[in-house]
C-alpha positions in Angstrom: 97.2 98.2 110.0 99.3 101.2 110.9 103.1 100.7 111.5 105.2 103.3 113.2 108.3 103.0 115.3 109.4 99.4 115.7 107.2 96.4 115.0 106.9 94.1 118.0 105.6 90.7 118.8 102.6 92.4 120.6 101.8 94.3 117.5 101.8 91.1 115.5 99.5 89.4 118.0 97.1 92.4 117.8 97.2 92.2 114.0 96.3 88.5 114.1 93.4 89.2 116.5 92.1 91.9 114.2 92.4 89.7 111.2 90.5 86.9 112.9 87.7 89.3 113.9 87.3 90.6 110.3 87.6 87.1 108.8 84.7 85.8 111.0 82.4 88.6 109.7 83.4 88.9 106.1 84.3 86.7 103.1 87.9 87.6 102.7 90.2 90.4 104.0 91.6 93.3 102.1 94.6 94.6 104.1 95.6 98.2 103.9 99.0 98.5 105.6 100.4 102.0 106.4 104.1 102.2 107.1 105.3 105.5 108.5 108.6 106.9 107.3 110.3 106.6 110.7 109.6 102.8 110.9 112.7 100.7 111.5 113.4 97.2 110.4 112.0 94.8 113.0 114.2 92.2 114.8 114.8 88.8 113.2 112.4 87.2 115.7 109.6 89.6 114.7 110.3 89.3 111.0 110.1 85.5 111.3 106.9 85.7 113.3 105.5 88.1 110.6 106.3 85.7 107.9 104.5 83.0 109.8 101.5 85.3 110.3 101.5 86.0 106.6 101.3 82.2 105.8 98.5 81.7 108.3 96.3 84.5 106.9 97.0 83.9 103.2 94.0 81.7 102.6 91.6 84.4 103.8 93.2 87.4 101.9 91.7 89.1 98.9 94.6 91.6 98.5 97.2 93.7 100.3 98.1 97.3 99.7 101.1 98.7 101.5 101.3 102.5 101.7 104.8 103.6 102.5 104.3 107.2 103.7 106.9 109.8 103.1 108.4 111.9 100.3 111.7 112.3 98.6 114.4 110.1 97.4 114.7 107.8 100.5 110.9 107.0 100.5 110.9 106.3 96.8 113.9 104.1 97.1 112.3 102.1 100.0 109.1 101.8 98.0 111.1 100.5 95.1 112.8 97.9 97.4 109.4 96.8 98.8 107.9 96.5 95.3 110.8 94.3 94.3 110.6 92.2 97.5 106.8 91.9 97.0 107.3 90.6 93.4 109.9 88.1 94.5 107.9 86.6 97.4 105.0 84.7 95.9 101.6 84.8 97.6 98.2 83.5 96.6 96.7 87.0 96.6 97.6 90.3 94.8 99.9 92.8 96.6 101.1 96.2 95.7 103.1 99.1 97.2 101.8 102.7 97.0 102.9 106.2 98.0 99.4 107.4 99.0 96.3 105.9 100.6 94.1 107.2 97.8 96.0 105.2 95.2 95.9 102.1 97.4 92.2 102.3 98.1 91.4 102.8 94.4 93.4 99.7 93.5 91.7 97.7 96.3 88.3 98.6 95.0 88.2 95.8 92.5 88.9 93.2 95.3 86.5 94.5 97.9 83.0 93.1 98.2 81.9 96.1 100.2 79.7 98.9 99.0 81.5 101.4 101.2 82.8 104.3 98.9 86.6 104.7 98.7 86.3 108.3 99.8 84.6 107.3 103.0 87.4 104.8 103.7 90.0 107.4 103.0 88.3 109.9 105.4 88.1 107.4 108.2 91.8 106.3 107.7 93.0 109.9 107.9 90.9 110.4 111.0 92.4 107.3 112.6 96.0 108.4 111.6 95.3 111.7 113.3 94.2 110.0 116.5 97.2 107.7 116.5 99.5 110.7 116.0 97.9 112.5 118.9 98.1 109.5 121.2 101.8 109.1 120.3 102.7 112.6 121.5 
């Protein structure tokens, strides 16, 4: 999942559809969540719906890696906050916060049952991020 701008109810609905599609084809889901530096905190309604979505998908999750993109003090501080919040909110699957996609993919490797090399996943993700950035212009 790739978050940029403001998270919406529509984005959550699309995320759930994607999760259901993956869950039907595979035994467990490894979520790789990208959060762009310009993302803003969603509305209380969207946060509540996101928490409910998390509860619904939890039985099917293998792991979740959140990549908070960005550099500098602010990005590091937000990653620290997310790391603390992740540690304080119990889930039945492992979750971690990272600063790069490469770190996240290497960590997820132990949880994936796929033979797809991490380098290929990283390449495809960077390609996808490029297409998203182009579409957003």
